[in-house]
N, C-alpha and C positions, 0 to 999 in steps of 0.2 A: 436445547440457551441458543437463541439468535449469536451467533460470535462479535453483528454488533458490541449491543446490548450490559458486557464482558466489561469488568473492570482492566486498563492497563494498568500493568505491574511497575511501579516506580522502578526497581532493583532491581536487577532476570543475571546481576554480574556471578551470582555465587550457581548459579543455575543449569544445567548443560540445556547443547541445543536441541534443539527436535530430533526425532529420528526420523528416515525417513517410512518407517508404516506410518507417525505419528501423521506428519507430513497430509502422507494417502489418505488418512480419513480427511488433514481439515481442509483439501483443497476444494474436495466435495460442494463444502460448505459457500467459499468463491470465484461460484463464475468464471467473473469478468479478469478474471490471474491467475497467471501459471509462474511452475515452479520451472525455471531456468537458472544453470550453474549457482544451485546451491539460494537464489531469492526469492520469493514474488515478485511476477513480476503485467505489465500492462501497460498498451498502448493508445493514445490517445490521441484523435486524428484533431487539426482544427486548419484552421478557415487556411492562417496566415503566416505569417512570423509577431504580429500586433495581436492580433485572438491566443496565438502559442506563448508569445509573458506571458498576454495578461491570468491567462490557465493555470501559469509555469509560478505567478505570483498566489493567487488564490490558496493552490495545493500549497506551498512553503508554508500561507496564514495557516493552513487547519491542521495543518500535520505542529504546527507551535502551536498552537492551542492545545491541538493533543496533547502534547511535550515525547513528541516520540517522532524522530526524524526521518523522513526516505531521504537515498540517491538519486534524483531530478534529473535527466537532458532530454536538451532540445534538439531533433536533430529531422536534418532535410528540414528547416526553417518554417517545420509546422506541427509536426511531432511529439509531445511531449510523451519521453517514458516515467515508470514513478518506479521502482525498483523497491520491496524495501527490505531488512536484511539485522541483523543486530548481532554490532560489529565487537561487543561487552559482548558476548559469547562466542563467539565466531562460526556466527550459525541465523536459525530462524527460533524465533522462537514466538511463542501464546501470541506476543501483541505482537507480533506483525499479518499475521493474521484478522483482528480483531483489526489492524487498521486500515488493513486491508476492503473488510468491511465498510468498517464504517468511513471512507472515504468512495466506494461505490454507491455506500445509501443516498451518499452525502449531495453527491455528486446528480443520482437522482434523481432527489429528493429540489433540486438547483434546476437541473436541467427538462424535467420533468416526464423523463424520457429514462429507456434505458441506453443500455452505455454500449 
């Protein structure tokens, strides 16, 4: 099953974080993302600060609609970094992988190209 079509589990506070083996199994399903410092991360390049702010706002809105929020930051005035991590369990949950897959798919449809 495609990760992006899987349901977000609303309350994962009583579940264990994914193991390194589970992470390694899921990571190939989200090729636009990396596993760094215990988080799923991706950097998106924009033309300038205004475009980065607009993109930041779009990602924030997307995540709010899905009810699973990432860490988001703007660096060097034009790069937007997005990181998924489930603070309630102190690690990655499958929700993080689902959201990374959904965000990648949403961006591909929006841009009409690869990330």
